[in-house]
C-alpha positions in Angstrom: -7.3 -12.6 -45.7 -10.0 -15.1 -44.5 -12.6 -13.7 -42.0 -11.9 -15.6 -38.6 -15.3 -15.4 -36.5 -13.6 -16.6 -33.3 -10.9 -13.9 -33.4 -13.6 -11.3 -33.9 -15.7 -12.7 -30.8 -12.5 -12.4 -28.6 -11.7 -8.5 -29.3 -12.6 -7.0 -25.9 -14.3 -3.5 -25.7 -12.1 -0.6 -24.8 -13.3 1.1 -21.8 -12.5 4.6 -21.6 -10.8 6.2 -18.7 -14.2 7.8 -18.1 -16.0 4.1 -18.4 -13.5 2.9 -15.9 -13.7 5.9 -13.7 -17.6 5.8 -13.5 -17.7 2.0 -12.8 -15.3 2.6 -10.0 -17.6 5.1 -8.5 -20.4 3.2 -8.7 -18.9 0.1 -7.3 -17.7 1.7 -4.4 -21.2 3.3 -3.9 -22.6 -0.3 -3.9 -20.0 -1.9 -1.7 -21.5 -0.6 1.5 -19.6 -2.4 3.7 -16.1 -1.6 1.9 -14.8 -5.1 1.7 -14.0 -4.7 -2.0 -17.0 -7.0 -2.9 -20.4 -6.6 -4.2 -22.2 -9.4 -2.5 -25.6 -11.0 -3.4 -27.4 -8.7 -0.9 -25.4 -5.4 -2.2 -26.7 -6.3 -5.4 -30.4 -7.0 -4.5 -30.7 -3.4 -3.6 -30.9 -2.6 -7.1 -33.4 -5.1 -8.1 -33.5 -8.7 -9.3 -32.4 -7.8 -12.8 -29.2 -6.3 -11.6 -28.7 -9.1 -9.1 -28.8 -11.4 -12.3 -26.3 -9.2 -14.1 -24.0 -9.5 -11.1 -24.3 -13.2 -11.1 -23.2 -13.3 -14.7 -20.0 -11.1 -13.9 -19.1 -13.5 -11.1 -16.1 -15.3 -12.8 -15.0 -17.6 -9.8 -18.8 -18.1 -9.0 -18.3 -17.3 -5.1 -21.5 -15.4 -5.0 -19.6 -11.9 -4.9 -18.0 -9.7 -7.3 -14.9 -7.7 -7.3 -14.3 -4.6 -9.2 -11.8 -6.5 -11.6 -14.7 -9.2 -12.2 -16.8 -6.2 -13.3 -14.6 -4.6 -15.5 -13.5 -7.8 -17.2 -17.0 -8.9 -17.9 -17.8 -5.2 -19.2 -14.7 -5.6 -21.5 -15.7 -9.2 -22.7 -19.4 -8.5 -23.2 -19.6 -4.9 -24.1 -17.4 -5.5 -27.2 -19.9 -8.1 -28.5 -22.3 -5.2 -29.8 -21.4 -1.6 -29.2 -23.4 -0.8 -26.1 -26.8 0.8 -26.7 -26.1 3.3 -23.8 -22.3 4.4 -23.4 -20.8 2.4 -20.3 -19.8 5.7 -18.4 -23.6 7.3 -18.8 -24.9 3.9 -17.8 -22.9 3.6 -14.6 -23.3 7.5 -13.7 -27.2 6.6 -13.7 -26.8 3.4 -11.6 -24.7 5.4 -9.1 -27.3 7.9 -8.7 -29.5 4.9 -7.7 -27.2 3.2 -5.4 -27.2 6.9 -3.7 -30.9 7.1 -3.8 -30.8 10.0 -5.6 -33.2 8.5 -8.5 -35.6 5.6 -8.0 -35.6 2.7 -9.8 -38.4 4.1 -12.3 -36.2 7.1 -13.1 -33.3 4.8 -13.9 -35.6 3.6 -16.8 -36.4 7.3 -17.7 -32.9 8.3 -17.4 -31.9 5.3 -19.9 -34.6 6.2 -22.3 -33.5 10.1 -22.3 -29.9 8.9 -23.1 -31.0 6.9 -25.9 -33.3 9.6 -27.4 -30.6 11.7 -27.3 -28.2 9.2 -29.2 -31.1 8.7 -31.6 -31.6 12.5 -32.2 -27.5 13.0 -32.4 -27.6 9.9 -35.1 -30.2 11.5 -37.0 -28.6 15.0 -36.7 -25.5 13.6 -38.0 -26.8 11.3 -40.7 -28.5 14.8 -42.2 -25.1 16.5 -42.0 -23.4 13.4 -43.2 -21.1 13.2 -39.8 -20.6 10.3 -37.4 -22.0 10.2 -34.1 -20.1 11.4 -31.2 -20.8 8.8 -28.5 -18.1 10.2 -26.2 -19.8 13.6 -26.1 -23.2 12.3 -24.9 -21.2 9.7 -22.5 -19.9 13.2 -20.8 -23.2 14.6 -20.3 
């Protein structure tokens, strides 16, 4: 059977129930006026880099994103490469930032901690001949 690169690129990343739950919690926290949209103004509170990410998620280019646009973007784009940081852990950290429980600097520190933990788990599993358990890391 011939390899079809087009078919491979259209495969969506399967978000776990935990991924979807954390994305929804994040979305609700960032949607400060409760209108079901994340506006440019709301997105900019997370920084310019995040505002660009939100623009990328804006499928209908109306300047706002819905929860469904965000989830669709994640499904379509996280599958291109397995996410370096599990989606649930990423959005749990971003929710802490929205709620001002951590600083922007702390987001980077937390992401580095997660990546270091994943790397340590990979090395441990490699030495034990086991596959990495990303789901367990995402639950922490």
